[in-house]
C-alpha positions as CSV (number, residue, x, y, z in Angstrom):
1,M,-24.3,-210.9,-243.4
2,R,-22.7,-208.4,-245.8
3,T,-23.5,-204.8,-245.1
4,P,-22.3,-201.3,-245.8
5,L,-10.9,-203.9,-245.3
6,S,-7.4,-204.0,-246.1
7,S,-5.5,-201.6,-244.1
8,P,-2.4,-202.6,-242.1
9,L,-3.2,-204.1,-238.7
10,L,-2.1,-201.6,-236.2
11,G,-2.6,-198.7,-238.5
12,R,-6.3,-199.3,-238.3
13,L,-6.2,-199.0,-234.5
14,L,-4.2,-195.8,-234.6
15,R,-6.4,-194.2,-237.3
16,V,-9.6,-195.0,-235.4
17,L,-8.2,-193.4,-232.2
18,L,-7.0,-190.4,-234.2
19,A,-10.4,-190.0,-235.8
20,A,-12.0,-190.0,-232.4
21,L,-9.6,-187.3,-231.3
22,C,-10.4,-185.3,-234.5
23,L,-14.1,-185.5,-233.9
24,A,-13.6,-184.2,-230.4
25,A,-11.4,-181.4,-231.6
26,C,-13.8,-180.3,-234.4
27,A,-16.9,-180.3,-232.3
28,P,-18.6,-176.9,-231.8
29,A,-17.3,-175.0,-228.8
30,A,-15.0,-177.9,-228.0
31,K,-12.8,-177.3,-225.0
32,P,-9.1,-178.2,-225.1
33,R,-8.3,-181.6,-223.6
34,P,-7.2,-181.3,-220.1
35,E,-3.6,-182.2,-219.4
36,L,-3.2,-185.6,-217.7
37,T,-1.6,-185.8,-214.3
38,P,1.6,-187.9,-214.1
39,E,-0.5,-190.7,-212.6
40,A,-3.1,-190.6,-215.3
41,T,-0.4,-190.4,-218.0
42,K,1.1,-193.6,-216.7
43,E,-2.3,-195.2,-216.6
44,A,-3.0,-194.0,-220.2
45,E,0.1,-195.8,-221.4
46,L,-0.9,-198.9,-219.6
47,Q,-4.4,-198.8,-221.2
48,R,-2.8,-198.4,-224.6
49,E,-0.8,-201.6,-223.9
50,F,-4.1,-203.4,-223.0
51,A,-5.7,-202.1,-226.2
52,L,-2.8,-203.3,-228.3
53,E,-2.9,-206.8,-226.7
54,S,-6.7,-207.0,-227.2
55,L,-6.3,-206.2,-230.9
56,L,-3.4,-208.7,-231.4
57,E,-5.4,-211.5,-229.7
58,R,-8.3,-210.9,-232.0
59,Q,-6.1,-210.7,-235.0
60,D,-4.4,-213.9,-234.1
61,R,-7.7,-215.7,-233.9
62,L,-9.0,-214.3,-237.1
63,N,-5.7,-215.0,-239.0
64,A,-5.6,-218.6,-237.8
65,L,-9.3,-219.2,-238.8
66,G,-9.0,-217.3,-242.1
67,Y,-5.7,-219.0,-243.1
68,T,-7.3,-222.4,-242.6
69,M,-10.3,-221.3,-244.7
70,I,-8.3,-219.9,-247.6
71,T,-5.8,-222.8,-247.8
72,A,-8.4,-225.6,-247.6
73,N,-10.5,-224.0,-250.3
74,E,-7.8,-222.9,-252.7
75,P,-8.8,-225.6,-255.3
76,L,-12.3,-224.1,-255.5
77,C,-11.0,-220.6,-255.6
78,R,-8.5,-221.5,-258.4
79,Q,-11.4,-222.6,-260.6
80,R,-12.6,-219.1,-260.5
81,G,-9.2,-217.5,-260.9
82,R,-9.2,-216.1,-257.4
83,V,-5.9,-217.2,-255.9
84,R,-2.8,-215.5,-254.6
85,K,0.4,-216.3,-252.8
86,S,0.7,-216.1,-249.0
87,L,3.7,-216.1,-246.6
88,G,1.4,-216.4,-243.6
89,L,2.5,-213.3,-241.8
90,T,1.3,-209.7,-241.2
91,A,3.7,-206.7,-241.0
92,D,3.1,-203.0,-240.5
93,Y,5.0,-199.8,-241.1
94,F,5.2,-197.2,-238.3
95,N,6.1,-193.6,-238.2
96,T,5.1,-190.5,-236.2
97,R,2.2,-189.8,-238.5
98,D,0.4,-192.7,-236.8
99,S,0.4,-190.8,-233.5
100,K,3.3,-190.0,-231.2
101,E,1.2,-191.2,-228.3
102,W,1.5,-194.8,-229.5
103,L,5.2,-194.9,-230.3
104,P,6.3,-195.4,-226.6
105,V,4.0,-198.5,-226.4
106,L,5.2,-199.9,-229.7
107,S,8.8,-199.2,-228.8
108,K,8.4,-200.9,-225.4
109,K,6.9,-204.0,-227.0
110,W,8.9,-204.3,-230.2
111,G,11.6,-201.6,-230.3
112,V,9.6,-199.6,-232.8
113,G,11.1,-196.3,-233.9
114,E,10.5,-193.9,-236.7
115,N,10.0,-195.6,-240.1
116,T,10.1,-199.1,-238.7
117,I,8.6,-202.2,-240.3
118,V,7.6,-204.9,-237.7
119,V,6.2,-208.4,-238.0
120,T,2.9,-208.1,-236.1
121,G,1.7,-211.7,-236.6
122,V,2.7,-215.1,-237.9
123,V,0.2,-217.8,-238.6
124,P,1.2,-221.2,-237.1
125,G,2.2,-223.7,-239.7
126,S,2.6,-221.1,-242.4
127,A,5.6,-220.6,-244.7
128,A,6.8,-217.7,-242.5
129,A,6.4,-219.8,-239.3
130,K,8.3,-222.7,-240.7
131,A,11.2,-220.4,-241.8
132,G,11.4,-219.1,-238.2
133,V,9.9,-215.6,-238.5
134,L,8.6,-214.4,-235.1
135,R,6.2,-211.7,-234.1
136,G,8.1,-208.6,-233.1
137,D,10.9,-209.1,-235.6
138,V,11.9,-205.7,-236.9
139,I,12.4,-206.0,-240.7
140,T,15.5,-204.0,-241.7
141,S,15.6,-205.2,-245.3
142,M,13.2,-206.9,-247.6
143,G,13.6,-205.3,-251.0
144,V,10.7,-202.8,-250.5
145,K,11.3,-199.2,-249.6
146,A,8.9,-197.9,-247.0
147,G,7.8,-194.4,-246.5
148,H,8.9,-193.1,-249.9
149,T,5.3,-191.9,-250.8
150,G,2.7,-190.0,-248.9
151,K,0.6,-193.2,-248.7
152,R,0.9,-195.8,-246.1
153,L,2.7,-198.9,-247.3
154,N,0.7,-202.2,-247.1
155,V,3.8,-204.3,-246.1
156,T,1.9,-207.6,-245.9
157,Q,0.6,-207.3,-249.4
158,E,3.9,-206.2,-250.8
159,M,5.7,-209.2,-249.2
160,D,3.1,-211.7,-250.5
161,D,3.5,-210.2,-254.0
162,M,7.2,-210.5,-253.7
163,S,6.9,-214.1,-252.8
164,A,5.4,-214.9,-256.2
165,K,8.7,-214.0,-257.8
166,G,10.8,-216.4,-255.7
167,P,12.2,-216.9,-252.2
168,V,11.9,-213.9,-249.9
169,T,15.0,-213.1,-247.7
170,L,14.4,-210.9,-244.7
171,K,17.1,-209.2,-242.6
172,L,15.6,-208.9,-239.1
173,L,16.5,-207.3,-235.9
174,R,15.5,-209.6,-233.0
175,A,16.3,-208.7,-229.4
176,G,19.1,-206.5,-230.6
177,K,20.7,-209.1,-232.8
178,T,20.7,-209.2,-236.6
179,V,19.0,-212.4,-238.1
180,S,18.7,-213.4,-241.7
181,V,15.7,-215.6,-242.7
182,T,14.7,-216.9,-246.1
183,I,11.2,-218.0,-246.8
184,P,11.6,-220.4,-249.7
185,A,8.1,-221.1,-250.9
186,P,4.7,-219.3,-250.2
187,V,1.4,-221.1,-250.2
188,D,-1.3,-220.7,-252.8
189,V,-4.5,-219.5,-251.1
190,C,-7.9,-218.0,-252.0
191,D,-7.5,-214.3,-252.8
192,S,-9.0,-212.8,-249.7
193,R,-7.5,-211.3,-246.6
194,F,-9.1,-211.1,-243.1
195,V,-9.0,-207.9,-241.0
196,V,-10.3,-207.0,-237.6
197,R,-12.3,-203.8,-237.2
198,I,-12.4,-202.1,-233.8
199,G,-15.9,-201.6,-232.5
200,D,-18.8,-203.2,-230.7
201,A,-21.1,-203.3,-233.7
202,V,-22.0,-206.9,-234.6
203,N,-21.0,-207.0,-238.3
204,A,-19.0,-208.7,-240.9
205,Y,-18.7,-207.9,-244.6
206,A,-16.7,-208.4,-247.8
207,D,-15.3,-205.8,-250.2
208,G,-14.1,-208.1,-253.0
209,K,-10.6,-208.5,-251.6
210,N,-11.0,-208.6,-247.9
211,V,-13.3,-210.0,-245.1
212,I,-13.8,-207.5,-242.3
213,V,-15.1,-208.6,-238.9
214,T,-15.7,-206.4,-235.9
215,Y,-14.9,-207.0,-232.2
216,G,-18.7,-207.2,-231.7
217,I,-19.3,-210.2,-234.0
218,M,-16.1,-212.0,-232.7
219,N,-17.5,-211.6,-229.1
220,L,-20.9,-212.9,-230.2
221,Y,-19.4,-216.0,-231.8
222,S,-16.8,-216.9,-229.2
223,K,-16.6,-220.5,-230.6
224,D,-14.4,-220.8,-233.6
225,E,-16.8,-223.2,-235.4
226,D,-19.5,-220.5,-235.2
227,L,-17.2,-217.6,-236.4
228,A,-16.0,-219.9,-239.2
229,V,-19.5,-220.0,-240.6
230,V,-19.5,-216.2,-240.8
231,L,-16.0,-216.2,-242.4
232,G,-17.1,-218.8,-244.9
233,H,-20.1,-216.7,-245.9
234,E,-18.1,-213.6,-246.4
235,L,-15.3,-215.4,-248.3
236,A,-18.0,-216.8,-250.6
237,H,-19.1,-213.2,-251.4
238,N,-15.6,-212.4,-252.5
239,I,-14.9,-215.6,-254.5
240,L,-18.3,-215.6,-256.2
241,G,-17.9,-212.0,-257.3
242,H,-20.8,-210.7,-255.3
243,A,-18.7,-208.0,-253.5
244,R,-17.7,-205.5,-256.2
245,K,-17.8,-201.8,-257.0
246,D,-19.7,-200.0,-259.7
247,E,-18.2,-197.5,-262.2
248,S,-18.5,-194.8,-259.6
249,G,-16.5,-196.8,-257.0
250,K,-19.4,-197.6,-254.8
251,M,-20.1,-201.1,-253.6
252,V,-22.9,-202.8,-255.5
253,P,-25.7,-203.7,-253.1
254,S,-26.2,-207.3,-252.4
255,T,-29.5,-209.2,-253.0
256,P,-31.4,-211.9,-251.1
257,E,-30.4,-214.4,-253.8
258,K,-26.7,-213.6,-253.4
259,E,-26.9,-213.8,-249.6
260,A,-28.6,-217.2,-250.0
261,E,-25.8,-218.4,-252.3
262,A,-23.1,-217.1,-250.0
263,D,-24.8,-219.0,-247.1
264,A,-24.7,-222.3,-249.1
265,V,-21.3,-222.0,-250.7
266,G,-19.9,-220.5,-247.5
267,L,-21.0,-223.5,-245.5
268,Y,-19.2,-225.8,-247.9
269,F,-16.1,-223.6,-247.4
270,T,-16.4,-224.0,-243.7
271,A,-16.9,-227.8,-243.8
272,R,-14.0,-228.2,-246.3
273,A,-11.8,-226.3,-243.8
274,G,-12.5,-229.0,-241.2
275,F,-14.8,-227.1,-238.9
276,S,-17.9,-228.8,-237.5
277,I,-21.1,-227.6,-239.1
278,E,-23.5,-229.6,-237.0
279,N,-24.7,-226.5,-235.1
280,A,-24.1,-224.0,-238.0
281,P,-27.7,-223.0,-238.5
282,N,-27.8,-221.8,-234.9
283,V,-25.7,-218.9,-236.0
284,W,-28.9,-217.3,-237.3
285,R,-30.7,-217.9,-234.0
286,R,-27.9,-216.2,-232.2
287,M,-28.0,-213.3,-234.6
288,A,-31.8,-213.0,-234.3
289,A,-31.5,-213.0,-230.5
290,Q,-28.9,-210.2,-230.8
291,N,-31.0,-208.1,-233.2
292,P,-34.6,-209.2,-233.7
293,A,-34.8,-207.1,-236.9
294,H,-33.1,-209.9,-238.7
295,I,-36.1,-212.1,-238.2
296,R,-38.2,-210.1,-240.7
297,G,-35.3,-209.6,-243.1
298,S,-34.8,-206.8,-245.6
299,L,-34.6,-206.0,-249.3
300,V,-30.9,-207.1,-249.1
301,H,-30.9,-209.9,-246.5
302,P,-33.4,-212.8,-246.2
303,S,-35.1,-213.4,-243.0
304,S,-32.9,-215.1,-240.3
305,A,-35.7,-217.6,-240.0
306,S,-35.5,-218.5,-243.7
307,R,-31.7,-218.6,-243.5
308,F,-31.9,-221.0,-240.5
309,V,-34.2,-223.4,-242.4
310,D,-32.2,-223.2,-245.6
311,M,-28.9,-223.7,-243.8
312,E,-30.3,-226.7,-242.0
313,A,-31.0,-228.3,-245.4
314,I,-27.5,-227.4,-246.7
315,K,-25.9,-228.8,-243.5
316,N,-27.7,-232.1,-244.0
317,E,-26.6,-232.2,-247.6
318,I,-23.0,-231.7,-246.7
319,M,-23.0,-234.1,-243.8
320,Q,-24.6,-236.8,-246.1
321,R,-21.8,-236.2,-248.6
322,Q,-19.2,-236.4,-245.8
323,A,-20.7,-239.7,-244.6
324,A,-20.6,-241.1,-248.1
325,G,-17.0,-240.0,-248.7
326,L,-18.1,-237.7,-251.6
327,P,-16.2,-234.5,-252.5
328,L,-17.6,-231.3,-251.1
329,I,-18.3,-229.3,-254.2
330,P,-20.9,-226.5,-253.8
331,K,-23.4,-225.7,-256.6
332,P,-23.3,-222.0,-257.6
333,R,-26.8,-220.4,-257.9
334,V,-25.9,-216.9,-259.1
335,V,-23.8,-216.0,-262.2
336,P,-20.7,-214.2,-260.9
337,G,-20.8,-210.5,-261.5
338,Q,-24.6,-210.3,-261.8
């Protein structure tokens, strides 16, 4: 499912909206945007609140599923040298470059001001959750200086990297009070992050470090066990070295063989994470119903019909091993990097 991720959580939302505004502004003979009436201005702010909540709900779901996937499969990822530390939280850095229009919404929800770092998500059961970190905590000190370059700071990655050197102590502003929290020990996980992409396109893909999923595919697979099959597939692309860039910086196209291997290894990843795979092959029937072009396949992706048949066999193989109490160890079919 890899076709042509990892920016901070809310930064992606704001940049998408800003890009849309730019396209409108740069169109030939474009007219200035009409000023909103006071009533419409109030409604616009309410709609931004709805948009923010929608994004956070999807990111929470993806973080929970992804975290389960990368913790359960850490031993297999370690065999390939693809592990990292994780605190189990996401945080973002905000300033007026992101759009002044959004600051009132963020300020209302979390007290966000100029040059503010906010915890935007905490995975249940993670090291951060156990230490007492909460969504909406404003980070006032963590040993990383934000905003000192022209580039946006990836706070989440910075904090995970810091955790590899020892306990991470955060000074937080919570409901107007200062709180100090120490996260003693991060968790070893597969080296891959999960990011939501705004849009109705039904798509998911890997870029070597991240797994990106759209609103569209999350809507199509409303059951967690179905979406977990997709996440396992894309995680396999990253861990097996399929998703990589060439010397020019462009992503190397996938092949039917790599897609088939990601289907097989990914289903093992999904089963190891505790998700039911009994109906996993039906993911491809749903995909074909959504877009019949998948039935015939392409130069990159096998036919959805072939993928259903092959996944049915892999599912049976895994379930037989589960019934026999045997370890779930997938068999690689493609040399990494090829």
